[in-house]
C-alpha angles and dihedrals in degrees: 000000000000123000124202139211124196114210134174125238134159091285094052128247123004134174120238121190141156136185093263094053129247128234118246117219118218141146135249105185136201124262115208132199113203131183129189091251096046143002123208135144114273089201134349110190099166147321099211126029120192119182144147113242121200111243092228090061094086111157117227122191130207115195124197125183106252142131123228132183120237135194117244116213120199090348097292116041110098115212118190133176113247132189115218118196088341091303126115144348097244128180111251131177113238105221126174089183093065113077095201137040116254129200130189116246096241092058092045089054092046091053091042092229114191117242111237101177148317130287119211104214118197118194132174088265108034150351121242141168119241130180125257115214134188125241115198093203139002119190134183112184104321095328112102142177126196130211102020127168117222132192117229114231133152093228091206096164098045090050089059089061096037110027115205095031112146098185149328128268106217135187093280085072100030096048090073092067146055112223145166121224114204109190094183095053093031092228134137116206119196118201121343128119122331107255120238117262145085112320108225114197121225133192121235098193127058136161138237122191090340095310122114119248116204140191091044135151103204117175130185111238138172129216100217099206096046126088108242088005100165115122143156111243135187111244101229129183087187096061123088101193134023108266133195120201125228113307121266124188108289094005126131091255091060095052125095115259109224108181105030136081113236124202135168125244137169134031093295095049093248112194117230120190114205131200091029125157123215123195121201113182103313096336120096124190115197137201097030129157111229121198119215104203120214095192118110099252123174108212141152092223132056092241149314129297111199113222089212093072084077120068091219131008131187117204118195110191090174091055099032096233144100131217110213119212094347115201094026 
């Protein structure tokens, strides 16, 4: 069985393989739920995911123009119904901050999903080995992808925030589609015309300690009341509040905050800056609370940009851009 590695060079992506198999480097990133009175991770599956992926497991997506309703939990968590191998529907969290799809072990056993390898999951607290299983088909509405690998994880913490969740649809699934999220109407529209508005480019590949990170949605943003406030953030439908990770020399977290009021909250004395404005391309969102995390988080971005701070957001994976608050 052949294993593949995607790497980036001056010409773009290329596949590297040998008869012994090569490890593919990817990312499975944390989703955080933060409240004004406390900030703690809702779930932290892993920061670095290394696994060998069979070459014959090549995902293929089929997008159809359709609109589906979703449930909105706590004002930001998007829960959709997904069909797996023509079974279901099952409640899944739609998460642009997770690079890979995750499924709970009970559902994997119920569907008798074949194990195709091991995933080495590294968190801030430990390293463990989890199984990687194959899904023949995953469908949301009429949009479908075939041959998708999924990591098995119990998702105990995310189930506390979204009871009944059976898994997470990550960017390995979502990157096959263009879609519009409407938080007001609680609708998800696949396909259709590109809405009018400023097209804000994002990057899909980052790096961490010299290793490539893939399936990313990295946007350039600016904190308007911070000196040298420009930063690259992960666009994350699983984050409730903007979050900055521990300060590094010259980073946004280390800069003085001029126009906001900072206060500490939580057992670790987490700093939260209120009445902050964030500008992304030509769109500015005002009066935000921004969390400055003190936890030792390894990440390829400076912080998280919640998608829910926008009323509507269009994500074009085929074009590599977003349209923020289209029609407004």
